[in-house]
C-alpha positions in Angstrom: 25.9 -6.5 -60.7 27.8 -4.3 -63.2 27.9 -0.8 -62.4 26.2 -0.2 -66.3 23.3 -2.0 -65.0 23.5 0.8 -62.0 21.2 3.5 -61.3 23.8 6.7 -60.3 23.5 8.6 -57.1 21.5 11.2 -59.0 19.5 9.2 -60.7 18.6 7.8 -57.0 18.0 10.9 -55.2 14.5 11.9 -54.4 12.6 14.4 -55.7 12.2 16.8 -53.8 15.8 17.1 -52.5 16.4 17.3 -57.1 14.1 20.0 -56.7 16.0 21.6 -53.2 19.2 21.8 -55.4 18.5 23.4 -58.3 16.6 25.8 -56.4 19.8 27.1 -55.1 21.7 26.3 -58.0 21.5 29.4 -59.5 23.3 31.1 -56.2 26.3 28.7 -55.4 27.1 27.1 -58.7 30.3 25.7 -57.6 29.2 24.3 -54.4 25.4 22.7 -56.6 27.8 21.5 -59.2 30.5 19.6 -56.8 27.8 17.5 -55.6 26.2 16.9 -58.8 29.6 15.6 -59.9 29.6 13.1 -57.9 26.2 12.2 -58.0 26.7 11.1 -61.0 29.8 9.3 -60.7 28.9 7.7 -57.8 26.3 4.2 -57.4 27.6 3.9 -53.9 26.7 6.8 -51.4 29.9 5.3 -48.7 31.9 6.3 -51.7 30.8 10.0 -51.5 32.6 12.4 -49.9 31.7 13.6 -46.6 32.0 17.5 -47.6 29.7 16.7 -50.2 27.4 14.8 -47.8 27.8 18.1 -45.7 26.5 20.5 -48.7 24.0 18.0 -49.5 22.4 18.4 -46.1 23.1 21.8 -45.5 22.0 23.6 -49.6 18.8 21.3 -49.0 18.2 22.8 -45.7 18.1 19.2 -44.3 18.2 19.5 -39.9 19.4 15.9 -38.9 23.0 16.2 -41.0 23.9 12.3 -40.4 25.9 10.2 -42.7 23.9 7.3 -41.0 20.9 9.0 -42.4 21.8 10.4 -46.6 20.1 6.7 -47.0 17.1 8.3 -46.4 17.6 11.0 -49.9 17.1 8.3 -52.4 14.9 6.0 -53.5 14.9 2.5 -54.8 18.1 2.2 -52.0 18.4 -1.8 -52.1 21.8 -1.7 -53.9 23.1 1.3 -52.9 
């Protein structure tokens, strides 16, 4: 499957996670825009930087900051 047929990580992100990011975007625009950039540019969560993963968990106020659980933040994860 080519990337042209795949959804970006942002497109696969759970709606409640998107909402949490939108909620803090005004307070932390550079950090949230950095997260958005990586999510829009990548199709596989293993391509995300460690900093992006940590920021994603931090700004969404998720307690289980474990890169192994990042898959739980996305829908349709079969191919990501």
